N, C-alpha and C positions, 0 to 999 in steps of 0.2 A: 402552271401545270407543266410537268416534265414531258419530254418527248417520248413517244412510243415507237418501238421498232416495228416495221412492217416490210415484208419482202418487196423488192422494187417492182415486181410485175403487178402489184396491187395498189401502187401509189397513185395511179392516174384514174382511179374509179371515182364516180360522183358522190358516193355517200359511204360513211363509216360510222359504226356504232360500237362502243366498247361495253362489254358485259363483264361479269365476274371472271370467267375463265376463257373467254374467246372474244375476238373482234369480228364483227359481222360487216362484210364489205358487199355493197350492192353494186352490181355491174350496170344494171339499168334501173331506172326509177319510174318507169311507166307502170300503169296499173294492169296491163294485160298479162305480161309475163316477166317476172323478176328473176334474174340470175343472182344467186346469193352465195358468197363464199364465207364459211366460218373458219377462222384461223385461230386454232387453240394455242395460244402463246405459252401456256403453262405445260404444254405437252409437246415440246420441241417443234412448235410451229406447224403442227399437223393441219392440213387444209382439207375441208370437206365442201364440195360444190353441190348445190341443189338448185332446182328450178321450182319456182312457186308462182302460182297465179293469185295468191293472196295479196291484197293491197296493204303495204306497210306504211303506216303513218308514224314515222319516227323522226326524232330530232337528230339530224346529222351533226357529227363532230366537225370541228374546224380542221382543215387540211394541214395547217401549220403545226399541229400537235404530233404529226407522224413523220418518221424519218426512215431512211434505208441504211443508216450507219449502224454497223454491227455492234458498236459500243453501247447501244441502248437496248440490246437484247435482254429478255427477261432472265435467261440462263447464262449470262456472260461470266459470272463468277464461277460457275461449275465448269465452263469451258476452260478458263484459266487454270483451275486446279488440275484438271485432267492433263492439260498441256505441260504443266510443271512436273507432274508425276512421270509423264512420258520422257521428258528431258532427263530426269534423274536416272531412270532405268536405261535409257539409250546412250547416255554420255558419261555420267558420273561413275556408275558401277562398272562398266567396261573399262574405263580409264583406271580405276583402282585395281582391277584384276590384272590388266596388262602391265601396269607400273610395278606390281608385286612380282610378276613373272620375269619381266625384263628390267628390273630395277636399276641395275648398274649402268645400263645404256640410256636410260631416260632421266638421268639426274640433270637438273638445270642449274 
């Protein structure tokens, strides 16, 4: 199984469960009061915190399947595309415009 990105503040929790659109992180596993974080990884890692007195009987995932390395983010390809577009607009197009205006001084 491949690794799954999880923000670093949630990596030291005792139990994780992956569903279709979110990762459920249990802060406590006692039956009296459970603090649950739902991390929606398909929605820019939006986090929803909730308190529940319901007893969860779930099979926790292995801690070794989670990482805090940003290269495993679900939307890493979109971040790279946006970064490349920003680079083009911030460096390439201004360079082309400035080299046309001051062309004879910028010849290499």
